[in-house]
Backbone atoms as SQL, in Angstrom:
CREATE TABLE atoms (id INTEGER PRIMARY KEY, chain TEXT, resi INTEGER, resn TEXT, atom TEXT, x REAL, y REAL, z REAL);
INSERT INTO atoms VALUES
  (1, 'A', 1, 'UNK', 'N', 42.674, 90.820, 140.939),
  (2, 'A', 1, 'UNK', 'CA', 43.205, 89.984, 142.586),
  (3, 'A', 1, 'UNK', 'C', 44.203, 89.791, 142.871),
  (4, 'A', 2, 'UNK', 'N', 45.010, 88.866, 144.068),
  (5, 'A', 2, 'UNK', 'CA', 45.812, 88.795, 144.802),
  (6, 'A', 2, 'UNK', 'C', 46.163, 87.534, 144.390),
  (7, 'A', 3, 'UNK', 'N', 47.319, 88.094, 143.977),
  (8, 'A', 3, 'UNK', 'CA', 48.677, 86.338, 143.213),
  (9, 'A', 3, 'UNK', 'C', 49.552, 86.074, 143.866),
  (10, 'A', 4, 'UNK', 'N', 50.091, 84.914, 144.837),
  (11, 'A', 4, 'UNK', 'CA', 50.787, 83.808, 145.117),
  (12, 'A', 4, 'UNK', 'C', 51.452, 84.131, 144.922),
  (13, 'A', 5, 'UNK', 'N', 52.989, 84.117, 144.513),
  (14, 'A', 5, 'UNK', 'CA', 54.409, 84.086, 143.436),
  (15, 'A', 5, 'UNK', 'C', 55.409, 82.641, 144.626),
  (16, 'A', 6, 'UNK', 'N', 55.182, 81.796, 144.793),
  (17, 'A', 6, 'UNK', 'CA', 55.228, 81.431, 145.805),
  (18, 'A', 6, 'UNK', 'C', 55.783, 79.738, 145.095),
  (19, 'A', 7, 'UNK', 'N', 55.296, 79.465, 143.853),
  (20, 'A', 7, 'UNK', 'CA', 56.068, 78.638, 142.928),
  (21, 'A', 7, 'UNK', 'C', 57.193, 79.139, 142.281),
  (22, 'A', 8, 'UNK', 'N', 57.101, 80.601, 141.369),
  (23, 'A', 8, 'UNK', 'CA', 57.946, 81.033, 141.349),
  (24, 'A', 8, 'UNK', 'C', 59.347, 80.874, 142.394),
  (25, 'A', 9, 'UNK', 'N', 58.738, 81.927, 143.402),
  (26, 'A', 9, 'UNK', 'CA', 60.953, 82.105, 143.918),
  (27, 'A', 9, 'UNK', 'C', 60.374, 80.407, 144.709),
  (28, 'A', 10, 'UNK', 'N', 60.175, 79.263, 145.046),
  (29, 'A', 10, 'UNK', 'CA', 60.474, 78.118, 145.259),
  (30, 'A', 10, 'UNK', 'C', 61.280, 77.985, 144.210),
  (31, 'A', 11, 'UNK', 'N', 61.386, 78.029, 142.505),
  (32, 'A', 11, 'UNK', 'CA', 61.880, 77.332, 141.244),
  (33, 'A', 11, 'UNK', 'C', 63.018, 78.171, 141.565),
  (34, 'A', 12, 'UNK', 'N', 63.460, 80.092, 141.810),
  (35, 'A', 12, 'UNK', 'CA', 64.416, 80.434, 141.908),
  (36, 'A', 12, 'UNK', 'C', 65.414, 79.930, 142.430),
  (37, 'A', 13, 'UNK', 'N', 64.725, 79.847, 144.220),
  (38, 'A', 13, 'UNK', 'CA', 65.968, 79.460, 144.900),
  (39, 'A', 13, 'UNK', 'C', 65.598, 77.596, 144.806),
  (40, 'A', 14, 'UNK', 'N', 65.245, 77.202, 144.433),
  (41, 'A', 14, 'UNK', 'CA', 66.258, 75.443, 144.078),
  (42, 'A', 14, 'UNK', 'C', 65.284, 74.813, 144.711),
  (43, 'A', 15, 'UNK', 'N', 64.187, 75.356, 145.660),
  (44, 'A', 15, 'UNK', 'CA', 63.966, 73.968, 146.659),
  (45, 'A', 15, 'UNK', 'C', 61.926, 73.648, 146.133),
  (46, 'A', 16, 'UNK', 'N', 61.830, 72.619, 146.316),
  (47, 'A', 16, 'UNK', 'CA', 60.148, 71.837, 146.391),
  (48, 'A', 16, 'UNK', 'C', 59.056, 72.729, 146.934),
  (49, 'A', 17, 'UNK', 'N', 58.514, 72.031, 147.074),
  (50, 'A', 17, 'UNK', 'CA', 56.962, 72.310, 147.296),
  (51, 'A', 17, 'UNK', 'C', 56.661, 71.763, 147.986),
  (52, 'A', 18, 'UNK', 'N', 56.872, 69.864, 147.781),
  (53, 'A', 18, 'UNK', 'CA', 57.255, 69.159, 149.119),
  (54, 'A', 18, 'UNK', 'C', 58.387, 69.503, 150.613),
  (55, 'A', 19, 'UNK', 'N', 59.167, 70.252, 149.914),
  (56, 'A', 19, 'UNK', 'CA', 60.141, 71.055, 150.880),
  (57, 'A', 19, 'UNK', 'C', 59.120, 72.033, 151.752),
  (58, 'A', 20, 'UNK', 'N', 58.616, 73.222, 151.200),
  (59, 'A', 20, 'UNK', 'CA', 57.537, 73.547, 151.769),
  (60, 'A', 20, 'UNK', 'C', 57.021, 73.605, 152.153),
  (61, 'A', 21, 'UNK', 'N', 56.164, 72.054, 152.066),
  (62, 'A', 21, 'UNK', 'CA', 55.019, 71.683, 153.253),
  (63, 'A', 21, 'UNK', 'C', 55.685, 71.135, 154.558),
  (64, 'A', 22, 'UNK', 'N', 57.059, 71.077, 154.006),
  (65, 'A', 22, 'UNK', 'CA', 57.338, 69.857, 155.445),
  (66, 'A', 22, 'UNK', 'C', 57.486, 71.384, 156.664),
  (67, 'A', 23, 'UNK', 'N', 57.865, 72.046, 155.647),
  (68, 'A', 23, 'UNK', 'CA', 58.915, 73.597, 156.655),
  (69, 'A', 23, 'UNK', 'C', 57.871, 74.488, 157.583),
  (70, 'A', 24, 'UNK', 'N', 55.891, 74.492, 156.603),
  (71, 'A', 24, 'UNK', 'CA', 55.336, 75.303, 157.118),
  (72, 'A', 24, 'UNK', 'C', 54.319, 74.662, 157.925),
  (73, 'A', 25, 'UNK', 'N', 54.664, 72.956, 158.485),
  (74, 'A', 25, 'UNK', 'CA', 53.883, 72.718, 159.527),
  (75, 'A', 25, 'UNK', 'C', 52.211, 73.187, 159.498),
  (76, 'A', 26, 'UNK', 'N', 52.279, 73.214, 158.344),
  (77, 'A', 26, 'UNK', 'CA', 50.155, 72.258, 158.423),
  (78, 'A', 26, 'UNK', 'C', 50.057, 72.155, 157.409),
  (79, 'A', 27, 'UNK', 'N', 48.457, 71.485, 157.440),
  (80, 'A', 27, 'UNK', 'CA', 48.142, 69.964, 155.881),
  (81, 'A', 27, 'UNK', 'C', 49.109, 70.281, 154.690),
  (82, 'A', 28, 'UNK', 'N', 48.861, 68.578, 154.514),
  (83, 'A', 28, 'UNK', 'CA', 49.092, 69.369, 153.355),
  (84, 'A', 28, 'UNK', 'C', 48.148, 70.114, 151.796),
  (85, 'A', 29, 'UNK', 'N', 47.051, 69.344, 152.861),
  (86, 'A', 29, 'UNK', 'CA', 46.202, 69.984, 151.915),
  (87, 'A', 29, 'UNK', 'C', 46.175, 71.670, 151.694),
  (88, 'A', 30, 'UNK', 'N', 45.968, 72.549, 152.688),
  (89, 'A', 30, 'UNK', 'CA', 45.999, 73.135, 153.136),
  (90, 'A', 30, 'UNK', 'C', 46.983, 73.895, 152.291),
  (91, 'A', 31, 'UNK', 'N', 48.481, 73.691, 152.023),
  (92, 'A', 31, 'UNK', 'CA', 49.564, 74.271, 151.949),
  (93, 'A', 31, 'UNK', 'C', 49.542, 73.977, 150.214),
  (94, 'A', 32, 'UNK', 'N', 49.070, 73.290, 149.751),
  (95, 'A', 32, 'UNK', 'CA', 48.824, 73.129, 148.446),
  (96, 'A', 32, 'UNK', 'C', 48.282, 74.130, 147.421),
  (97, 'A', 33, 'UNK', 'N', 46.488, 74.061, 148.820),
  (98, 'A', 33, 'UNK', 'CA', 46.301, 75.247, 147.753),
  (99, 'A', 33, 'UNK', 'C', 46.101, 76.988, 148.550),
  (100, 'A', 34, 'UNK', 'N', 47.240, 76.947, 149.643),
  (101, 'A', 34, 'UNK', 'CA', 47.796, 78.212, 149.419),
  (102, 'A', 34, 'UNK', 'C', 49.158, 78.160, 148.205),
  (103, 'A', 35, 'UNK', 'N', 49.879, 76.825, 147.430),
  (104, 'A', 35, 'UNK', 'CA', 50.593, 77.942, 147.219),
  (105, 'A', 35, 'UNK', 'C', 50.451, 77.856, 144.662),
  (106, 'A', 36, 'UNK', 'N', 49.080, 76.838, 145.374),
  (107, 'A', 36, 'UNK', 'CA', 48.075, 76.914, 143.911),
  (108, 'A', 36, 'UNK', 'C', 47.163, 78.166, 143.702),
  (109, 'A', 37, 'UNK', 'N', 47.248, 79.033, 144.490),
  (110, 'A', 37, 'UNK', 'CA', 46.498, 79.913, 144.750),
  (111, 'A', 37, 'UNK', 'C', 44.723, 79.573, 145.346),
  (112, 'A', 38, 'UNK', 'N', 44.480, 78.128, 145.854),
  (113, 'A', 38, 'UNK', 'CA', 43.515, 78.180, 145.991),
  (114, 'A', 38, 'UNK', 'C', 42.603, 79.083, 147.084),
  (115, 'A', 39, 'UNK', 'N', 42.969, 79.641, 147.980),
  (116, 'A', 39, 'UNK', 'CA', 42.746, 79.858, 149.332),
  (117, 'A', 39, 'UNK', 'C', 42.057, 81.451, 148.899),
  (118, 'A', 40, 'UNK', 'N', 41.493, 82.009, 150.051),
  (119, 'A', 40, 'UNK', 'CA', 40.667, 82.730, 149.530),
  (120, 'A', 40, 'UNK', 'C', 41.063, 83.919, 151.265),
  (121, 'A', 41, 'UNK', 'N', 42.127, 83.556, 151.783),
  (122, 'A', 41, 'UNK', 'CA', 42.705, 84.073, 152.837),
  (123, 'A', 41, 'UNK', 'C', 43.969, 83.733, 153.460),
  (124, 'A', 42, 'UNK', 'N', 44.801, 84.236, 154.433),
  (125, 'A', 42, 'UNK', 'CA', 46.138, 83.463, 154.697),
  (126, 'A', 42, 'UNK', 'C', 46.479, 84.144, 156.142),
  (127, 'A', 43, 'UNK', 'N', 46.357, 83.699, 156.757),
  (128, 'A', 43, 'UNK', 'CA', 47.362, 84.369, 158.309),
  (129, 'A', 43, 'UNK', 'C', 48.537, 85.392, 158.217),
  (130, 'A', 44, 'UNK', 'N', 48.823, 85.858, 158.875),
  (131, 'A', 44, 'UNK', 'CA', 50.051, 86.610, 158.871),
  (132, 'A', 44, 'UNK', 'C', 51.014, 85.785, 159.144),
  (133, 'A', 45, 'UNK', 'N', 50.911, 84.820, 160.415),
  (134, 'A', 45, 'UNK', 'CA', 52.084, 84.029, 160.679),
  (135, 'A', 45, 'UNK', 'C', 53.080, 83.586, 159.594),
  (136, 'A', 46, 'UNK', 'N', 51.856, 82.984, 158.362),
  (137, 'A', 46, 'UNK', 'CA', 52.091, 82.495, 157.483),
  (138, 'A', 46, 'UNK', 'C', 53.144, 82.615, 156.449),
  (139, 'A', 47, 'UNK', 'N', 52.633, 84.498, 156.693),
  (140, 'A', 47, 'UNK', 'CA', 52.305, 85.227, 155.461),
  (141, 'A', 47, 'UNK', 'C', 54.515, 85.263, 155.754),
  (142, 'A', 48, 'UNK', 'N', 54.566, 85.727, 157.185),
  (143, 'A', 48, 'UNK', 'CA', 55.251, 85.578, 158.006),
  (144, 'A', 48, 'UNK', 'C', 56.519, 84.537, 157.697),
  (145, 'A', 49, 'UNK', 'N', 56.507, 83.771, 157.921),
  (146, 'A', 49, 'UNK', 'CA', 57.103, 81.941, 157.714),
  (147, 'A', 49, 'UNK', 'C', 58.149, 81.922, 155.739),
  (148, 'A', 50, 'UNK', 'N', 56.924, 81.914, 155.213),
  (149, 'A', 50, 'UNK', 'CA', 57.188, 82.316, 153.805),
  (150, 'A', 50, 'UNK', 'C', 57.901, 83.205, 153.578),
  (151, 'A', 51, 'UNK', 'N', 57.827, 84.328, 153.897),
  (152, 'A', 51, 'UNK', 'CA', 59.184, 85.065, 154.070),
  (153, 'A', 51, 'UNK', 'C', 60.464, 84.476, 154.151),
  (154, 'A', 52, 'UNK', 'N', 60.260, 84.158, 155.765),
  (155, 'A', 52, 'UNK', 'CA', 61.312, 83.580, 155.991),
  (156, 'A', 52, 'UNK', 'C', 61.936, 82.379, 155.631),
  (157, 'A', 53, 'UNK', 'N', 61.356, 81.442, 154.625),
  (158, 'A', 53, 'UNK', 'CA', 61.599, 80.039, 153.762),
  (159, 'A', 53, 'UNK', 'C', 62.010, 79.934, 153.038),
  (160, 'A', 54, 'UNK', 'N', 61.530, 81.681, 152.614),
  (161, 'A', 54, 'UNK', 'CA', 61.481, 81.805, 151.351),
  (162, 'A', 54, 'UNK', 'C', 61.873, 82.905, 150.739),
  (163, 'A', 55, 'UNK', 'N', 63.125, 83.434, 151.892),
  (164, 'A', 55, 'UNK', 'CA', 64.553, 85.143, 152.063),
  (165, 'A', 55, 'UNK', 'C', 63.426, 85.617, 150.930),
  (166, 'A', 56, 'UNK', 'N', 62.540, 86.195, 150.917),
  (167, 'A', 56, 'UNK', 'CA', 61.519, 87.352, 150.703),
  (168, 'A', 56, 'UNK', 'C', 61.037, 88.153, 151.267),
  (169, 'A', 57, 'UNK', 'N', 60.197, 89.317, 150.182),
  (170, 'A', 57, 'UNK', 'CA', 60.065, 90.859, 151.372),
  (171, 'A', 57, 'UNK', 'C', 58.274, 90.007, 150.478),
  (172, 'A', 58, 'UNK', 'N', 57.463, 90.647, 151.448),
  (173, 'A', 58, 'UNK', 'CA', 56.280, 89.804, 151.079),
  (174, 'A', 58, 'UNK', 'C', 55.447, 91.509, 149.757),
  (175, 'A', 59, 'UNK', 'N', 56.299, 92.033, 149.453),
  (176, 'A', 59, 'UNK', 'CA', 56.078, 92.605, 147.811),
  (177, 'A', 59, 'UNK', 'C', 56.545, 91.423, 147.027),
  (178, 'A', 60, 'UNK', 'N', 57.268, 91.297, 146.868),
  (179, 'A', 60, 'UNK', 'CA', 57.754, 89.599, 146.383),
  (180, 'A', 60, 'UNK', 'C', 57.096, 88.557, 146.076),
  (181, 'A', 61, 'UNK', 'N', 56.212, 88.255, 147.591),
  (182, 'A', 61, 'UNK', 'CA', 55.441, 87.454, 147.464),
  (183, 'A', 61, 'UNK', 'C', 53.397, 87.654, 147.155),
  (184, 'A', 62, 'UNK', 'N', 53.719, 88.072, 147.118),
  (185, 'A', 62, 'UNK', 'CA', 52.524, 88.645, 146.080),
  (186, 'A', 62, 'UNK', 'C', 52.487, 89.994, 145.025),
  (187, 'A', 63, 'UNK', 'N', 51.561, 89.365, 144.107),
  (188, 'A', 63, 'UNK', 'CA', 50.930, 90.145, 142.659),
  (189, 'A', 63, 'UNK', 'C', 49.542, 90.536, 142.718),
  (190, 'A', 64, 'UNK', 'N', 49.253, 91.836, 142.709),
  (191, 'A', 64, 'UNK', 'CA', 48.342, 92.430, 142.124),
  (192, 'A', 64, 'UNK', 'C', 47.641, 91.802, 140.644),
  (193, 'A', 65, 'UNK', 'N', 46.621, 90.978, 140.197),
  (194, 'A', 65, 'UNK', 'CA', 46.528, 90.901, 138.899),
  (195, 'A', 65, 'UNK', 'C', 44.994, 92.587, 138.193),
  (196, 'A', 66, 'UNK', 'N', 45.444, 92.850, 137.806),
  (197, 'A', 66, 'UNK', 'CA', 44.685, 94.158, 137.764),
  (198, 'A', 66, 'UNK', 'C', 43.037, 92.664, 136.882),
  (199, 'A', 67, 'UNK', 'N', 41.447, 93.343, 137.754),
  (200, 'A', 67, 'UNK', 'CA', 40.973, 92.947, 137.093),
  (201, 'A', 67, 'UNK', 'C', 40.263, 92.446, 135.562),
  (202, 'A', 68, 'UNK', 'N', 40.988, 93.790, 134.709),
  (203, 'A', 68, 'UNK', 'CA', 41.156, 93.599, 133.441),
  (204, 'A', 68, 'UNK', 'C', 40.913, 92.012, 133.105),
  (205, 'A', 69, 'UNK', 'N', 43.382, 92.123, 133.414),
  (206, 'A', 69, 'UNK', 'CA', 44.008, 91.042, 132.908),
  (207, 'A', 69, 'UNK', 'C', 42.667, 89.698, 133.194),
  (208, 'A', 70, 'UNK', 'N', 42.886, 89.558, 134.352),
  (209, 'A', 70, 'UNK', 'CA', 42.086, 88.546, 135.220),
  (210, 'A', 70, 'UNK', 'C', 40.734, 88.055, 134.214),
  (211, 'A', 71, 'UNK', 'N', 40.050, 88.686, 133.883),
  (212, 'A', 71, 'UNK', 'CA', 39.086, 88.116, 132.554),
  (213, 'A', 71, 'UNK', 'C', 39.573, 87.965, 131.907),
  (214, 'A', 72, 'UNK', 'N', 40.814, 87.877, 130.893),
  (215, 'A', 72, 'UNK', 'CA', 40.749, 88.286, 129.353),
  (216, 'A', 72, 'UNK', 'C', 40.990, 86.506, 129.666);
């Protein structure tokens, strides 16, 4: 499973979910689903924007969780 680290990066940068929602220009529901890892896919343009807004790389944005840990 691939996990987005948005909440951790927001906290590190002293930003809020609301701030990110306003910057992303997407619906509140879709933004919250993305932040809380409840989405099935993400557009490249959103990945790029997230990296710019959060001052991070795609490597920092994503974590791969092995299936063994996922089922625990």
